[in-house]
C-alpha positions as CSV (number, residue, x, y, z in Angstrom):
1,X,-21.7,1.8,-3.5
2,X,-18.0,0.8,-2.2
3,X,-17.7,3.9,-0.1
4,X,-14.3,4.4,-2.1
5,X,-13.5,7.4,-4.2
6,X,-12.0,6.8,-7.5
7,X,-10.1,9.4,-9.4
8,X,-7.8,9.6,-12.4
9,X,-4.4,10.9,-11.5
10,X,-1.2,10.4,-9.5
11,X,-1.6,8.7,-6.1
12,X,1.8,10.1,-5.1
13,X,-0.1,13.6,-5.3
14,X,-3.2,13.1,-3.0
15,X,-4.9,16.7,-3.3
16,X,-7.0,16.7,-0.2
17,X,-6.7,18.6,3.0
18,X,-5.3,17.1,6.2
19,X,-3.2,14.0,6.8
20,X,-2.8,11.4,4.2
21,X,-1.4,8.0,4.0
22,X,-0.2,6.9,0.7
23,X,-0.6,2.9,0.6
24,X,1.0,0.3,-1.6
25,X,2.2,-3.1,-1.9
26,X,5.6,-4.7,-1.7
27,X,7.1,-7.8,-2.0
28,X,8.5,-10.1,0.7
29,X,12.2,-10.4,-1.2
30,X,13.4,-6.7,-0.5
31,X,13.1,-5.9,-4.2
32,X,12.1,-2.4,-4.9
33,X,12.3,-1.3,-8.6
34,X,9.4,-1.9,-10.7
35,X,5.8,-0.5,-10.7
36,X,4.2,1.9,-8.3
37,X,7.4,2.2,-6.2
38,X,9.2,4.0,-8.9
39,X,6.7,6.7,-8.7
40,X,7.4,6.8,-4.9
41,X,11.1,7.1,-5.4
42,X,10.9,9.8,-7.7
43,X,9.4,12.0,-5.0
44,X,10.9,10.9,-1.9
45,X,14.0,8.5,-0.9
46,X,12.6,7.6,2.5
47,X,10.0,4.9,1.5
48,X,12.5,2.8,-0.1
49,X,15.3,3.2,2.2
50,X,13.4,2.2,5.1
51,X,11.8,-0.7,3.3
52,X,15.2,-1.9,2.4
53,X,16.6,-1.4,6.0
54,X,13.5,-3.1,7.1
55,X,14.2,-6.1,4.9
56,X,17.8,-6.2,5.8
57,X,17.0,-6.3,9.5
58,X,14.1,-8.8,9.0
59,X,15.5,-11.3,11.4
60,X,14.8,-8.9,14.2
61,X,12.1,-6.9,12.7
62,X,8.2,-7.5,12.0
63,X,9.0,-7.8,8.1
64,X,6.9,-10.3,6.4
65,X,3.7,-10.9,4.8
66,X,0.8,-8.6,6.3
67,X,3.2,-6.2,7.9
68,X,3.0,-2.5,7.6
69,X,5.9,0.0,7.7
70,X,5.0,3.7,8.1
71,X,7.2,6.1,6.9
72,X,6.8,9.9,7.2
73,X,7.7,11.9,4.1
74,X,6.2,15.2,4.6
75,X,4.4,17.0,7.5
76,X,1.1,15.8,6.4
77,X,1.8,12.7,4.4
78,X,3.1,9.3,5.4
79,X,3.6,6.4,3.0
80,X,2.5,2.8,4.2
81,X,4.7,-0.1,2.7
82,X,2.7,-3.2,3.0
83,X,4.0,-6.6,2.5
84,X,1.3,-8.3,0.4
85,X,3.0,-10.2,-2.4
86,X,5.1,-13.6,-2.1
87,X,7.9,-13.1,-4.5
88,X,7.7,-10.9,-7.7
89,X,7.1,-13.6,-10.2
90,X,4.0,-15.7,-11.1
91,X,4.7,-19.5,-10.9
92,X,3.5,-23.0,-9.8
93,X,1.7,-21.2,-6.7
94,X,0.0,-18.7,-9.2
95,X,0.5,-14.7,-9.1
96,X,2.7,-13.1,-6.6
97,X,-0.6,-11.3,-4.7
98,X,-1.4,-12.7,-1.3
99,X,-5.0,-11.4,-0.5
100,X,-4.7,-12.8,3.0
101,X,-1.7,-10.9,3.6
102,X,-3.2,-7.6,2.1
103,X,-6.0,-8.0,4.3
104,X,-3.9,-8.4,7.3
105,X,-1.9,-5.3,6.1
106,X,-5.1,-3.2,5.7
107,X,-6.3,-4.2,9.1
108,X,-3.1,-2.8,10.5
109,X,-3.2,0.5,8.0
110,X,-6.8,1.4,9.4
111,X,-5.4,1.4,12.9
112,X,-2.4,3.9,12.0
113,X,-4.7,6.0,9.6
114,X,-7.4,6.2,12.4
115,X,-4.7,7.4,14.9
116,X,-3.2,9.7,12.5
117,X,-6.7,11.1,11.4
118,X,-5.7,10.5,8.0
119,X,-7.3,9.6,4.5
120,X,-5.8,6.8,2.4
121,X,-4.6,7.2,-1.0
122,X,-3.7,4.1,-3.3
123,X,-3.1,2.9,-6.8
124,X,-5.2,-0.6,-7.3
125,X,-3.1,-2.2,-4.8
126,X,-2.1,-5.9,-5.6
127,X,-3.3,-5.4,-9.1
128,X,-0.1,-4.6,-10.9
129,X,2.7,-6.6,-10.9
130,X,1.6,-8.8,-8.1
131,X,-1.2,-9.9,-10.5
132,X,-4.2,-9.9,-8.3
133,X,-7.8,-9.1,-9.1
134,X,-9.4,-5.8,-8.0
135,X,-12.7,-7.7,-7.6
136,X,-11.0,-9.6,-4.7
137,X,-9.0,-6.4,-3.5
138,X,-11.8,-3.9,-3.2
139,X,-14.0,-5.7,-0.6
140,X,-11.1,-6.0,1.9
141,X,-10.4,-2.3,1.6
142,X,-14.2,-1.7,2.2
143,X,-14.0,-4.0,5.1
144,X,-10.8,-2.9,6.7
145,X,-11.0,1.0,6.0
146,X,-14.2,2.4,4.8
147,X,-16.3,0.6,7.4
148,X,-14.4,2.1,9.8
149,X,-14.9,5.6,8.5
150,X,-11.5,6.1,7.1
151,X,-11.9,8.0,3.7
152,X,-10.1,6.1,0.8
153,X,-9.1,7.4,-2.9
154,X,-8.0,5.0,-5.5
155,X,-6.2,6.4,-8.4
156,X,-6.2,5.1,-11.9
157,X,-3.2,6.7,-13.8
158,X,-3.3,7.9,-17.2
159,X,-6.1,9.7,-19.3
């Protein structure tokens, strides 16, 4: 048993009480326009605006693989922009997913979630456009979040 709750539904609408963090993986190029980010942008403008500003100011910010940007979108809802993808296309170095960066970002996310007393909600991060395998991502979530007592719900979209 992984300790992760799996549900069918929309990760942008977590239906639990308390503080919630919606976590997702972003690329390191400043690109925002495909995949789960579209669902986020339909609900709130802040995560995209914050990500783009973070990327624009990358020379003087912590923007880069493994970094996490916490964006408050509602009284009880935060979005965690996690940089866990090198580029956007599969090439000679394989799929864009970077498991080490996702692992680092999840560790940082755990600190934020613990501080906020929040549960974490996400799609199958790193496994869509980033091309990752859930069998590699799930243990990272278990290790970094679940073992620290942070409730995690993973959402599978569709019927």
